[in-house]
C-alpha positions, 0 to 999 in steps of 0.5 A: 500500500505504501509503495502505491501511495508514493506513486500517486497524487492523493486528492483530499477535500475539506469544507471546514476545520472539522472536516479537514481534521478528519481528513488529516487524521486518515491521511496521517494514518496512511503516512501520506506526505504533504507533497502527495496531497492535493486539497480541494474545498468540498462541495458535497456531503459524501466526498470520498477521501481519495480520487482513487477510492483508496482507504486506510487500514483501520489499525493504522490510526493507532499509530497517530500521535496525540496532538497537543490542545495548544497546537490544535487551537493554533491550527483551528485559528489559522484555518480561518485565514483566507488562503488558497493553500491553507488546508495544504499548509496546515497539513504540512504543519501537522505532518512535520509535528507528527514526524518529530519536527518541533521547530515547526511552531517556532517563529524562527522557522519559515512555516512556523513564522507563517502559521503565527502570522496567520493566527495574528491576522485572524485575531486582528480581524476578530478585533476589528469586527468586534469594534467596527460592526454596527447594528441597526435597529429595525422597526418593531412591526417588522418582527425578528430579527430586531437588529441587523448588521453588515460586515465585510471580513477579510477572513472567516471569523463570522462564526467566532464573532457571532458567538461573542455577540450572542453572549453580549446581547442576551435574548435580543434577536439579531442577524449579521450578514456578510458576502460569504455567509450570514449568522442569526441569533433568535435569543437561544440558538445560533443559525448559519445562513447563505451569503447576503447578495444585497450588500449593506442593509438599509434601515432607518434607525433613530438610535443611529442619528443619536449616535452620530450626534454623540460622535460629533460632540465628542470628536476633539480636533485638538487631538486629531491625528489622521495617520493614527486613525487610519492605523487603528481604524483601517479605511476599508471599514469606514464605508460601512460605519455610520460615522464615516460620513462625518469623519472626512469633514471632521478631520478636514476641519481639524487640519484647517485650524480646528486643531488649534482652537478645539479646546479653547472653550474647555480650557477657558472654563477651568478656574483652577483648584477650589479652596474652601474658606468661610465668608468672613475670611474671604478676600475681595477680588484683587487686581493683577499684581504685576509680573510676579503674579504672572510668574510661570518659571516653575509649576507651583503657580498651578495649585496656589491661589496667588503669588505672595510678594514681600511687605514692608518699608521700601528702604528698610535696613532689616529684611527677613526672608522666610521659606514660602507662603503658608496656607493662610498667607496664600489666601491673604496674599501677605507674608507671615499672617498665620501662626508662624507670623504671630510667633515672628511678631513675638520674637521681633518684639522681644528683640526690640524690633518693630514689624513695621520697620522691617521688610518681610518676604519669602524665598519662594513666592507660591505656596507648595502643598499636598492634600491631607483630608480637607487640609492643605499641608505645607511641602518643602520647596525643591532646589529647582523651585528655589532657583526659579524664584531667586530672580524675584528675591534678588529684585526685592533686595536690589530695591530695598537695599537692606543692610542686614538680611536674616535668613529664616530657615534652610530654604531662605539660606540656600536662596540667599547664598545661591547654593544647595550645600550650605548648612543651617546648623553650621551658620546659626549665630554666625553672621557673615558678610556678602557684598555690602550687607550682613547675613544672619541665620536663624530658625524659621518660626514654623520650626519653633512651633513644631519642634517637640519639647518645651525646652527645645521650643524655648531654645529655638525661640531664643535663637530667633530673638538673638538673631534679631538683636544681632540684626538690630545691632548691625543695622 
């Protein structure tokens, strides 16, 4: 028998994967190699395996190795790929596996690479059909099916997609028509029918008009990328999409200028972060405070209420430089008006200085914070933010021309010394001269408020008082 088989060409028939699998088993049982098999699409139910009517011995099937489930699923998926030689190619894969050639499933192998490419193409087509098939609702008086759809798949994925929609749409009846076949669902059973020769189904669907209105309203010209649209939604599907009549015009408008102004109204309607304050604490609307309030040198302005400039005599002999505005300073637009400001006033009074005689400002002009429940909690500025605000501090020093500058805390010291490596603890109580003015370093009032222990608080407060007395002496 084997000698006879090597001398003839065997003709096999397959109309679907199940039929092909049965034929492939019988061919493998007779040890018929792929190059001797001529596969044809079956047109009848009673096709014989071979043109010459040869049959395999029944005992030969016992020699066939079991095919792993993963391989069978891969072959079944690839069988949906439309190609004239798909049955012959799948049998070639099976033959090589049966003969111990496991490299046939590797993408490095020529046949394995093609097999995986076929599966990937089929999976992509299933995705496209899920995404771009549009059901239209028929009038109730027309009866079942309630919804109809038309699609032109590139591969034989209709049956798999129909099972997906049967699960998704429950007991609602529908019909999907394609140039090759139709699938219908009556709420309980899937039924396959002949190809549809009429093309896209013309249905007056009120829901479709609502969908077009919605699609037009959500289309964002500022984010339009025609090349990306065509990559993710191939143009060949557009003709059967109801929104396809809108897409060319929307894309054209975006290219001709809509992209530039597409988000103007939405952005203009944003008023920033809402800060809840009582009516008694609310401040009147303030006029623009000049270039400082328009500063965008770092991102702190995005979450701050306003920039907080320095306050005090324009020719003060003593300038106090803090870190940044706090929560209450951010709302009031003035430096040191919260709890730290009250402690600062006490220290100045103890040192014999009048708050009205000194110029008070901050190294960073916007409030940096993070949410914690309903409160805005202080967050230490980074060096980049200190550097960004250095311009404004230098401008204040140049205008006021103080004889003594007191650095309240590490952030102020880094800004004044223009260095991130200076140490607060090493410079406490040690006045230094920079140019034509003295710089004295002490703790920030907020540190005195939060340092644990009464003795530590008293020592920190006394350090502030001592620094202010030194400032008064140098001034």
